[in-house]
N, C-alpha and C positions, 0 to 999 in steps of 0.2 A: 506507245500510246497512240490510238488512232485520232487523227486531228477533229473527226467529226464529233467526238465524245467530249473535247475539251470546251470550257465555257466560252473563251474568248470575248471580243467586244458585243456580240449578239447575247451573249449570257449575261454580261453586265446590264445591257439594256433591259433584259428579263428581270434581273434582280430590281431594278428601279421600278419597273411596272409592278412587280410584287409589293413593294413598298407602297405604291400608289392604292392599290387594290385594298391592302390592309388598313391603310390610314382611313380610306374612304368608308370601310365597314365601320370602323370604330367612331368616326365623327362624319356620319352621312350628311351630305350636303355642303360641309364646310370646305372640302377640297375638290369636289366635283367641278368640272368646267360649266355644267348647265344647270340651272335651278331643278330641284326634284320636287316630284308630286308627294306631298305629305301622306296622301292615300297609299302610295306605292313604296313607301319607305322599306317595309319589310321584303319586298321583291328586290329592292336595290341591294339592301344588305346581303340577301342570299346569293345574288348575282355576284357581287364582289367577293363573297368568300369562296364561291365555286370557283371563279377565276383566279383566286389567291391559291386554293388548294391545288389545282391542276399544274400552275406554275412552279409551286415550291415542291411538289412531289417530284416533278421531272428535274427540277434544277439539283435537288439533294441526290437523287439517283445517279445523276450525271457526276457530280463531284466525289461521291462514295465510290462509283466505277472506276474513276480515275485514281483514286487511293488504292484500289485493288490492283490496278495495273502497275502502279508504282511499286507495289509490294511484290511484282512479278507473279501474281496469281494468273494462271493460264485459262482466262475464260473469256468468251466473247458476251455471254448473257450472265448476269450476276442476280440470281433470285434473291439473295440476301440483301443486296444493295436496294432493290425495289421495294422488299418488305420493311427494311429499316426507313426508306424514305417515307413510306406511307405512316409509320410510327410516328416520325418527327413532325410531319404535316399535322397529324391529328393532335400531336401534344401542343404545337404552337396554337393553332386554332381553339384549342380547348382553353389556352392561357390567356385569349383576348379579353374576356370580361375582366381579369384580375389586372392586365396590363391597363385597360381603360380606366379602371378604378385608381390605379397608381397615377396615371396621367391627370385625372381630375384633380388629386392632391397636388400634383407639380403646378397646375394651373392656378389652383388657390394660392398656392405658395408665391407665385410670380404676382398675382393681384395684391396679396398682402404685404409683399416685398417691395414694390415699387410703387410710389406715389404718383408716377406719370401715367400709369395704366388707368384707363376709363372703364374696359369692359372685359369680359372673357372673350368675346369675339375677337377684340383687338389682340389678345395675346396669341390666340389660335392662329390668326391671320398674318401677323406681322413681327411675333418674337422669334428670333432664330433659334433660342434656347428650345422652344417647345418642339420645333421640327427635329433638333438634335436628340433631345431626351427620348423622343417618340420612337425615332428609328434606333436609338439604343436599346431601349427596353425590348423591342422585337429582336434585334440581333443579339442581345445577351442570353435570350432563350435558345437559339440555335447554337451560340457558343458553348452554353452549358450541355447541350445535346451532342456535342463534339462534331458538329458538321463543319467540314473544311471550307475555307476560301470565302463562302457567302457572307458570314457575318462580317468578315473584313471588308468586302465590296460595300455592304451596307453603311459600315461606319466611316469609309472613306468618301462615299456619296454625301453623307451629313456633313462631314468636314468640309468638302469643297463648297457645299450650299451655305454653311452657316460660319465657317471658321473656327468650330469648336471641334475638337480632336479627341473623341473619346474611343478608347479602345473596347470592343465587344466584350471583353473578360470582366472589365470593372465591375464591381457590385455596388449599387447605388440604392439607397433606402428612399423612404417615403418623404413626399413635400420637398423635394430637392429644387433649386433655382440657381441659375447663373444669370445674373444681370448683365446686360451687354454681350458679352460671351466672346467677342473676337480673341482669338490667341489662346485660348483655355486648351490645356492638354491634360488629359488623365489617362494614365498608364494601365496596363492590362491587369495586374494585381493590386491595383488599388481598392480599397473599401471605404465607402462612405456612409455614414449613418444617416438618422432621420433629420429632418428639418435643417439641413445644411444649406447655407448661402454663400455663393462665390461670385467674384467680379471678373473682369476681363483679364486677359493675360497669366492668369494663374497656372501653375505647372505642378501636377502631382506626379513625379516623374523618379526614375531610377538614379541613384548615387554612381553606381558602377556596375559592370557585369563580371560575374564569375566566369572563368574559361576552364575548359577541360583541358586534359594534358596535351591536345593537339592545338590549343589556342582558340577553340571555338566557343561563342557563348553557350552557357549551359541552359536549356530551355526548362521551362516549367518551375522556376522558383520564385519566391516572394522577392519583388524588387521595388515595389512601390508603397507609398505610405497608406496609414489608416486613418481616417477622419472620423471621430465619434460623433454623436448626436448634437446638435444645437449649436455647431461652430459657424462663424463667419470668417471668410478668407478674402482680404481685399486686394486690389488690383495689383498684378505684378509679382505676387507672392510665388516663391518656388519652395515646395516642400518635398524632399527628397529621400528615398532611401526605403527598403523594405521592413526595417526595424524602427522607422519613425511613426510615432503615435502621436496625434493631437488630442488631447482629453477633451471630454465633453464640455460644452460651453465655453470653449476657448475662442479668442478673437485674435487672428494673424494679420498683422498690418500690412499696408501696401510695401511693396518690393523687399519682403523679408525674405532673407535666403535661409532656410531652416533645414538642418541636418540631423536633428535629434528630437526625441520624444519632448513634450511638454505636459504637465499634468492637468487635470480638469481645471476650468476657469481660468486658465493663463490668459494674458495679454502680452503678446510679443510685437515689439515694434523696432525699428532699427535706431541704434545710437549715430551720432554724426560720423563715426569712424566705420559705419557699416556693419558692426557687430550686434547680434540680436540682443535687445534687452528684454528680459522676461519678468513680468510681474505675475506672480503666481497666486492662485487661489484668490481672485480679486471679486469673486461674486458671491 
């Protein structure tokens, strides 16, 4: 592999710049260093989108080219990689209105779910959750398009900035809210329904790893739980396993260690001996 085609630290900085351009395009004036002229807002958005498109296309072409080289394809110029990069770029930019609409619902969920908040601006500028979910919703589009490396750089950047670790493969529904957020971990094959609220320190993780005959972890299998609509998960809870499903409208108490499914409407708390006590269908 030729060194000049790898991402390296410069590529990581370009991914961070890409995030900045996309956020500015979706929320003009909110994350920009200088005040913007309202009369020029359309020009600003167009400029940010153009800069994002140029960066993303070049980055995706580079990582796809590296995949080709790892597959030992003998090529110095991969037209297929360039064409695919253009497709991915057009797809992500086309998804921005839908992502912005999803983020508006996330912001509303934060406003309605936290009595301490006073304004939408406060959420946008000071809540680590909004930064994490914004980057996740962008990265998830690239993940579903099977773009290597870039979605993980995006998610780890969000993790470093916010303390919230969301794998770009996780599928997260509408009106999502993480209050406080520090220490939250959401694994790759997690699914989360609509109107779910979580608190700090929650882990939606794997129980164990299936191994192949050579002792290596098997990739691409379901390892993380499913959280249905309208659930609340309190601080420090760990919900583990790909066959674990938390039914709609359930409440999982703080520091619960849950390794099995619970039906809709369950209330799960810890007994003094730390074994989960489940009260089912209590709504």
